[in-house]
N, C-alpha and C positions, 0 to 999 in steps of 0.2 A: 506936679506932674513932671515939670522940667527937671527938678532936683532928682527925682527918682530915675529918670532916663540918664542923667549925668553919672549917678552912682553906678548904674548898670554898665555904662560904657567904661568907667574906671575899673570896675570889677572884672569886666571882660578883658580889658587891656592887660591888667595884672596877671590874669590867668593865662592869657596868650603868651605873655612875656615869660612866665615861669615854665610853661609847657615847652616853649621853644628852647629855653635855656637847658632844661634837664634832658631834652632830646639830644643835646650836644655833649652830655656827660660821657666820658670815655670809659665805657664798661669793660672793654678788653684790658685796659690798664688796671682797673680794679680787680679783674679776674687774675691777672698776673701776680698782683700783690697778695691776694688770698691764697693762691697755690703756694707761693714762696713762703708765706708765713706758716702754712701747715707743714711744709717740708722742714722749715726751721725749728718749729716746736718739737717735731718728732726727733730730729737730729740732736737737738740740745738735750732733750730728755735722755736719750741714749748716751750722749757724750758726758753727762754729769752723773749718771747712775752709779758708777763705781769709781769715778775719777777723784783724785785727791790733789790738793795744792802742794806747793813745794814744802810747806811745813807739816804736811801730813793731814791737814784738815779736810774733811769731805766737802765736795762742791755741790751737794744736792740742793742747797739753799738757793743756788743760782737760778734753777729752773722756775720755781714759783715767783721769784722776783722778776724774771723776764716776762712772765705772763702779765704781770702788773704793768710793766713798761709797754708791752704791746697794746694793752687796753688804753693806757694814757696816750700812746702814739696814735691810735685810731681816732681817739677823741680830738686830738690836735689836727689830724688829717681832715676830719669833718669840718672843724672850725675854719681851717685854711681854704677848704673848698667853698664854703659859704662866703668867706671874706672876699671882697673885690680886690684883686691883685693890684689894680691901678692905684689904689690908695697907698701902697707901699712906696711908691716913688717919692712922696713927700716925707716919708718916715725913714728913708734910707740913711741920711746923714746922722741922725741921733743914734740909731741902732748900730751903725758902723763904729761911731766913736765909743759907744758902750762896749762893743766887742773888743776894740783895741785896749780899753781899760781893763777888761777881764783877762785878756791874754797877758797883759803886763803884770796884773796882780798874781797870776799863777806863778810867775817867776819869783815872787816874793813869799807868798803864803801857801803855794801849792804843795800837795803831797807827792812824794817820790814813789813810783811803782815801776818795776821792771826797767829801771835805769832812766826813766823820764819823769820830769816834774810837770805833770799835765793835769792834775786833778785838784779841785777845790772841795773840801769836806764840808758837809752839812750834817752834823751829828754822825750817824752811822752810814749815811749815804754820801756818795761822791758825784761830782758833776765835772764833765770834761768840756771846758769852753771851746776848745779847738774844733769839736764836732759841730756844735751850733754855729760856730764862726764860719763854717763852709757855706751854709745857707745864707748867712748875713752877707758874706762877700758876694754871693750871686746877686742879691738884691742891690747892693751898693754899686756893683759894676753895671748892672742893667739900668739903674737910674742914671748913672753918670753918662753912659753912651746914649741913652735915650734923650738926655738933655742937649747933647751935641750931635743930634742925628744928621744934620745937614753937612757937618764936616768931621764925621767920626773916623774917617780914614786918614786924617792929617796927623803929622808927627806930634804936635803938641797934645792933641787929644789922646792918641794911642799911648804916649809916654805917661800921661796923667792916669790912664787906666792901669798901666803897669805899676805906678807908684802906689795906687790904691791897693793892689794885690800884694805888693812887696812888703808893706808894713806888717800885716798879720803873718805873712810867710816867714819873715825874719824872726818874729817873736816865737813862732811855733818851732822853728829850727833851734832856737836857743834853749828849748825845754830839755833835751832835744827830741823832736818827734819828726823824723825824716819822712815817714809815710804820709802824715797829714800835710807836711810842707809840699810834697809832690802833688797831692790833691789840689791844694791852693794854686799851684802853678798850672795844673791842667784846667782848672776852672777859668783862669785868665786866658789861657791859650784858646780854648774852645769858644769862649765868649768873644774874644778879640777877633777870631775868625768870623763869627757870626756878625760882628759889628763892622766888618769890612777891612780888616787889617791887610796890608799889601805884603806880598811874599818878600819883597826887598826889605821891608821893615823887620819881618821875622828873621831873615837871614842875618841882618846886622845884629839883632838882639841875641841870636844864637852864638855869634862870634864873641860878643861882649860877655856872654854867660860863662865862657870857658875859664877865664881867670877867677870869676866869682865861685865857680865850682871848686877850683883848687883851694881857694881861701876857706871855703866851707869844709873841705876834706881835712885841712890842716888845723883849723882853729875852732870849728863849730861841732863837728861830729865827735861823739865819744868813741873810745876804743872798741867797744862791743859792736857799734854800728859799722866801723871800718872792717872789723873781722867778718861781719855778715856779708858785706859787699865783696871782700876778697874771697870768701868761701864760695860765693856764687860764681865768681870768675874762675876759680879753680875747678868747680864742678863742670863748667863748660869746656875748659881747655885741657885740664889734666886732673881727673878725679883722684889720682894717686897721691896728690899733694894736699888733699882735703883732710884737715884735722877732724877726727871722729867726733870729738866733743863739740867743736864749732859747727859741724854739719849734722849733728844728731837730730835736730828737729826735722830737717828736710828729708834725711834718710828714713826716719821712722814714718813720716807722712807718705813718702813714695812706697814704702813697704806695705803700709795699710791699704793704699789705693790699689796696688797691684794684686793684693790678696783678695780683693773684692770680686774679681772676675766680671762676668756679664751681669749676674743678678744679685751678687753680694751674699754675705753670710747671714743676712737677716737682721732686723732691728734689734739692738741690745745683744747681739751674738758675735760681734766682731772681736777677734782675738786681740788685735792691737788696741782697739778702742776700749774694750772692757778691761784689758790688762793694764791700762794706764801707761801704755808705751809711747803714746803720741803726746808730747807736751802741749799745753794750752789748747787742747782739742775743742774746747767750748768757744773759742774765739778765733784766733789766727788760723788754726788748722782744722776747723770743723768740716771743711770740704773733704778732708781725709776720712772722717767718720762716715760721711755720705758715700764716698767711693768704696769703702770697705763693706759697709752694711747694706747699702742699696745697690751696689755694683755699678758697672758702666752705664746701665740703662737708667738707674736712679740719678746718677751724676748728669747724664745727658738731659733728663727732664729738667733738672735744676738749671743747667746752662741755657736750655731752650727758653724757659720762662724768664730768666734774667735778660736774655737777648730780646724776647718779645717786649718786655717792659722798656728796654732801651729804644726799640723801634717806635713804640707808642709815644715815648718822650719826644723823639724827633718829629713824629706826626703832629703832636700838639704844637711844637715850635713852628712847623711849616704852615699850620693853619691859623696862627695867631693873627689878631687884627692889628697889632702894632709892634714896633721894634722892642718896646719894653717887655711885653709878654713873650715875644720870641726869644729874647736873651735870657729871661727867667727860665724858660723851658730848657734852653741849651745848657744853662748852668747846672740845673738839676741833673740833666743827662750826663754832664761831665763828672759830677760827684759819683753817681752810680757806676758809670763806665770805668772810672779809675779804680774804684774799690773792687769791682768784679774782676777786672783784668789783673790787678796786682795780687789779690788774695788767691785766686785760682792759679795764677802763674807761679807764685811762690810755693804753693802746695805741690805743683808739678815740677818744681825746680827749673823753670824756664825764666823766672824773675827772682831777684834777691828778696830775702825776708825783710819786710819793713813794718809788719805789725798792723796791717789794715784789716778790719772786719769785713765779712762777706754780707752784703746788704740783705736784710730780712732773715738771715740765717744765724749769724754769730750772736753770742750773748753780748750785752752792753746796752744800758739804758739811754745814755746820751746820744749814741749814734742811731739807735732804733727810733727814738722820738724824732730826731732830726730828719731821718730819711723818710719817715711817714709824713712829716710836715711838708717835705719836698714834694711828695706825691699829691698832697692836698693843694699845693701851689700849682702843680700841673693841671689838676682838675679845675681850679679857679680860672686858669687861662683858657682851658677848653670850653668851659661854660660860657665865656664871654667873648668868644671868637667872632660873633656876628653882631652887626649893628641892627637893632630892631627898628623896623620902619612900619608905620601904620597909615 
């Protein structure tokens, strides 16, 4: 009789625990992801319907592959949701070391595409370690600052966090991949702020970064990357000095967006999109496809749900039960925010072209799986934000 009562109590306790946890599941966050994935699937279908690569090969095969990547990414998201994020703290060091090894291997055996040596080939498929490395860096920094919670705003601890972020950032710059390096830097900045960095420390580091930026300009960046930055500068101060070939991508993207008007030309009916006038419109400039074919209102819906997703990320961070979970959520926020800001900004010619995909919208398996894994990590933190008491 006593054993039966104990089993009933254990069963009841387990059910109560599961009910309370799933009650904390962030459903608005899931809704944002679902809406953005639907927009992304529609936009990508249209962007690849008539588009061809530089060599003239059709890009129709990108769409079915992306559906597979989304399915895999949703599976990873579910696994990360179920997984207790607190266990990642003890795994942070080995996965960080593994990431550094992969980023170093890319410089030796990686494939070169669009001027960057960023991909490792597995048969006919490729993997971009710098994308997964963004999430790994988030875990590594969260575990590091969580370990030194009592003195996380001290100079030695803050410099240690900077060194952890600097190693992968330098390896990514050497590929060279300026866009991903910027994301790594923003991850550190947002998480350092969440960890309690003082403004005096940030000011001093900003001053020290100036000569580092000059060295990167002279010795690290390729010619085409310097041309992109100079083109952006001339677009702002003197458009007459912009070389048409150098600014072609941005000019065509702006033309497509302006042609969309309020409601757009309709899906698969955009003149620029279907005429293959916007380069790499399935990745870097897919926002131009949305702007032309779904118009201002369609673009506004996209931006609104990206913004709501970012807001929910900050909500998860604010409600986290511990510093480790809060920093994980802030790191995922930093990844999504930087990608959204730079991708839409370069489409609108208010930021330089750096080749960052738009979260949940652009084609690309490595980033899609990584960003969905990040959402799963957010949900894991949300589900475990309360201590269960009986």
